[in-house]
N, C-alpha and C positions, 0 to 999 in steps of 0.2 A: 822696577818700584813704578806705579803708577803716581802721577802726579795727585795729591790731596791724601794720599795714602800714607797715613803715620806709622813707621815702623818702631820707632820708639815705646821699651817698655817705660813705664812711670818708675821714676827713680834719684835719689838724689843729686847722681852724679852721669843722667844718662846723656849730659852733651859729649860723653867721652866717647861712645858708640857712633857717633855722627861721623861722615865720610870726609877725608880730608877737603875735597871740595868745597866744604861747607864749612869747616871749621879745621885749621891746620893744628899740628901738635903743639904749637907755641901758644896759639891761641885757647888751647884745650888747656893748656897752664894757669893762662889767666883767669880765665874763666874759674879755674878749681879755686883759685886764692881768692875769689871775690864773685861766691854764688849768687849775691842780691844786685847784682850789676849794677855798681854806682857810677857815678858820671866819669871818674876818672877809669873804671873798666872801659868803659864803653869808648871814651877815648884813645886808650890801650888798643883796643879789637880795631880799632878804625887805622889807626899808624902800622899796625900788623898786616892788616887786609882791606886796603882802601876800595870802598864801592862807590860808583857814582848813583845818588840817591832817583835819579831818570832812568835810571836803566830795570827799574820795578816797579812801575806804575799801578801794578794791581792794590796797594796797599788800604789806605784808608782814606778819601780825597771826597771832595765837595760832591762828586757824580755820585748819586744813589747805588748805583749798579757794581763800580767798584768797590765802593764801602762795605756794599753788605757782603761781598768776597770775600774781603778782609776781618769782615765782623764775623762773619759767620766761622772762619778758620780760627781765630782766635777763642770764639766760645766753645768751638768744640777740644780745642786744647787746654781750656781750663777745666771743661767737664770731664774728661778724660782722667785728670789726678786734680782736684780741688784743693789739696793739699801741697803744690807745686811750689817750688822757689822759681825765683825769676827767671835764673837761668834754665832748668829746666821748661818753664813757657816758651824761651826763646828758641829751646833747641827743638823741640815739639812742634812748634811753626815752621823754623827752618828746614825741617824734615818735611812736615806737611808740603808745604809750598818749592823747596827744592830752590832756595834761597840763602845765598852767604847769612850765615852765623851774625856777623859785626852788623850788616844791614839792618837784620831784625831786631836786633837789640839795640839799636841806633832809635828805629822807628818804635818800638814799644817802651822804650825807656822816656821817649820826649812824652808818649799817650799816659803811661802811668804818671809823669809830672804833671802834665795838663789836666786831664779829666779823670783821672783813674780808670780801671778795669770793672767792667759790670757782668754780671753772673747771673741768668735766670734761673728760677727756682719753680716748679711745678707743685699748685696747690692740688692737693690731692681730694679737698671738698668739693671743688667746683672747677676743676680740672683747669684753672686761669693760669699765668705766669706771673711771677712777682720778681722784677727787678731788685737784685741786692747787691752791695759795693762788695767787689772781691778785693784782697791782698794778695798778695804773694807772700810764705813761708818764709821767713826770716832765720838765718842761720845763727848761731850762736858763735861770738868771736872766737871760742876756745875750742871748737868742733873742727874738724878736718873732715871733708868729703871724700878723700883721697881711701882706696879699699885698702885695708888690714895688710900688714907686711904678711908674706908669704912662708911658714914656716919651714925652715930644712930640717930634712931628715934626718 
């Protein structure tokens, strides 16, 4: 797979399809238990799969070129499924950039907390773009994202 090519299909539990090099089996269980990726989930992922924050410098920085790459990828991931949960958004970004899930979750959770996410919509009347605030879909507490159990024949 080429870098920047996202093969994940949109869906509420798309992170289960990530390779083990991006998210371990234990990590998948942690994310499934909290698809909204709250602070405790990020800390659990970091403890399970620690990454050096300087190891992947192409994210979002003060340097315009690096920031553009990160924001363009984020915009692409949001555009592919505007109704995605935070877990799905992180999975799509992780898959597209081939960066460990825990690292992406840490950075995107910080962006969500500090500035929020922006989605650009095209105005069909005059072909301009309008920036609107985007928030990930919330999963109700009484809902599980695990696939239904298989029926025995």
